[in-house]
Steps between C-alpha positions, in 0.01 A plus 500: 500500500782236460573342161300180467686161475408243247320307780305800611397573144378139469304519820321820383402316181371216720292754691337623193449136384294436811289813456441410131334178626285698756714373795557788737859477627421711813149413598323704776275226635597319829653157462404279788786294634394193701839323561870556506797298373647386830163412651396299197819282504501459875129392527486276186412133556484247210192335649303808568212613273599732214548854608429800281707809573544849360843655519695791365861604453797553268622271226843415596587239253315281240563196284282479185451154353255525215146489630610494861720718715637526855523835669668594830271749676633711788248657741550666827558172681745329264493311168284228347492311172202552268406252228325661205349329183356656191191292513432606871545875434327513166237229491291530182651832418766633256805286579711782374417699815724262696787528252488875474406608856667239714800411275580842377328785676580389855850532641694424810411769757134530393221466769238235426206353694443121485190307590540118509539194714795372696677174398827325514697452177664167392830659621348542846454886490195645663361731232180678384334386185365819335145505374481889475759764456471879545757757396542737803797722402748509215867545594679740258853443624659157517601370848862407562423131542785291653619229278703188585761306316653191646354590839659858501278807496574779251319818381398537858363834630785548753651837458425685831439839351256364239327298775455804728382724216257250356390324815174406328710284267715366771192382693361312195820322393707443818315276739697603814424869479125469586589276794709772657211744489260253628720448799527879537121517538504207746764673721285819520189304579678293768613824672149652477345193661755512785433873574126469455492197748674733752230757453706759326348729229628543149498871393591730208705816546597771239747440220518871422636677809588854601802382681686182413546363850565174681832399344837641391469499122496731196137553379339550165351851471182596306275797481130531578353756252175575675663570841824635344710308741791250478408151600716195563440126418531326834822353609330327797163492668625492858384845619148460369465152665615643834241782467239217498643355817457847652143490380424189692562204271686229695661330197519613143697374197539594131662345191649834383629579151795722558720709283862604538692712245822292540714257325383175333674161535419138562333566831370854453214633274376863529149366563463226754272340755538514882264356757488720819321406816451707832368349819417707812617396847792284356882549473777371281552182710137405437535591135812270464295209616203617277722530190676161534154329541374681197797403278463136613129496426543653151767232414278217614187638314686570173773232489395243751837515679716746694826369343554671173787464252654823362791426260722244690365594840217370712336764709315401814204738551336324794476715808674614720780703330835609638520846648820728482543866597625730220816584707566133561456430128756755401735374773452141375571584137775773535652451844420864572278623789335828386322556842499874591688598178434856370485586136877564467579161652254333267653667196841357618341154523360534136832605375678200672247264351515656157143624496419798283348807681420859435441821707119466492514180704407522868559242765196290400600488137859409584386208729254393229798494248715292732223245565399478136849463362655271765215304676168476311594245242625252779161447652365207292269323740217715642652751752352806683754782508381713796560817704613746235683826589236784532653701207394219265136503611318838524158342548600239758476502872811533710619175657355457851854418634745675280379847374766506224321214334145437369262216523520387145567185314561395140447136387787377285455186283743385234713809551225752440254708705153364487315679780551815707320572826494743792352564836350812352605845635186649657660798693404801287778722645761237435361439153524878418863500607578201272330665211710808559823295501392354170444848364864588595616194303292627203672831521842314488389350176348176599206479239362192668446667839136520630281802463327649811135393487326750724154339479655176619647674794161660581349140482761376744427789740135364527660186638609167338501185723809286505525335163716274300516519120659272240559505139583219249633543148249287323701478176800366681285252691357376175851476358606294800205252487515457125870456468551812288826717506354804313212727616401524124401127511234560762349833367253453211609819349838623626618849404695506176656747269274601211558289190696691236254408229205644707703820581560550127130460424402754768745757370378478139 
C-alpha cells in the first residue's frame, strides 16, 4: 500500500467521523434517482409549479457561507448547483450535525444524494434547494480539480500517461473525455442499425484460435492446460465469418476485438477493434458503394454533417469517393510503373526510393512498403485504392481482367487506411496454393506470413458463393470522427507499461 498523503489521512478521519455518528459512508440500499442535471436545467420554467427531484452525484466544488452553502454536483449528465442550508438539513435536530458532517466530514469527490425542489437563484442560476441529503460514497483520494487564475487553468489533469493509466479520474475531471466515448458508442450503434436494416446478422466468433488466420500479423500465444495445446489470440475473424457464409448465412458482421503482438505507437495498440462484414453474391465494386454509403450515414448520425475538420484540413466524407488503382497510385506518387516487375526489380525500386528492405520480403511486402512509404500519406480526401497485386492479398479473388492483380480495395482517409475489402477468394484449389506461398514466406523468415488453415480449406471445398468482405478499423474511425491524433485517446484503457511502484509492490 502506498504511503498516505496528509489529505488522504484527513479523509480517513472524516470516514470515521461519519461512522461515529451512525452515518454509513458506503450504504447498501438503493438510492432512487428521479432526475438528472441537464434535464433539470433544460426543462425549468419560472412560472411552472414547484418540482421536487431526487438526484445523485459527486461533489465537485463547494462554497460554505455560515449556515448556507452552494455545492456543484456532477452526475452522469453534467453539473448542477445545489443550495444547502443548516435549517433545512437539520430541522429541530442537533445543529452540530451540519457543522461536523457537511462542513468537515464531506469532501470534494464524495458521492451524495439530494432530495429537494428546483428554483432559480437571484443570480439567475437554476439550482436544487436541498431538503434531504444522503451520503452515498466517501472518496478517500482527492481529485485533481482544475483551478483558474485570471482566466487561465492550472493544476489540470493533463499528463497523457496519467490520464490513460487513471482513466476513471480523467473521465471525472476532464469534460471532453466522456464526450469522445459517448461518440464512440454512437458510431458503433449507427453501424449496427445500418447493417441490421439491410438484414445482416451480428455474430460472435472465437477469440482463442488453433490457427491465427485471416491477416498477416504476429500473434499472441498462450497454452490451454486441459487440452495441452497452444492457442492464439485472434489476429482477425475473417476465416470464421466466411465459414458462416459457407453455412448459408447471406450477410454476417462482427465487432471483433483483435490482438497483434507488434509495436505500439500513436495509431497502434496491441488490442484493438475491427468491424468485419461479409455479404454473399456481392463483389468489391458493390462493397465500395456500400462502404461509402456507410461512412456517410455514420457521419450524419453522429456529427450531423459529412464535412469534418481534422487539424487545419476539412475532409469531405459525402459519397461518392475517388477510385485509384494501386499501380496508378504508385505511378502518381513516384513516377515509376511497377507493372509486371519481379522481386529483383522491386528491390531495385526500393533501393532507388530509399526504402528499407530485408531478405524475408516477397513481392507483396515490397510493393506494400513502396505504397506505405511514398503514397499512403498523400490521400487526404476519401479515396479507394483498388486492384492490388495478388502477392499482397492471399485471401482475395484474382482480378477478372488481369490475373496478376486482385479485386481488393483499401479506403484511405487523411493519409491512413480506414477500410480493407475483397471480392473473396472462393476457389479452394487457388486458396490452398496461396496458403502454400505464404508458408514459403514464413520459411524465409517472414513472421507475419499466414498459417495454413486446413479446416477453412475444407469449408471452401463444400462451396462458398461469390462473396465480398470488408473490415473497418473502428478505433481509427473514432479517431477521425472525434478529431483525435492518438489511438490512446479513443481507448478507455490503452495498453501501458506497468507502473514502477506497482512492480515493486508485487516483487516484495
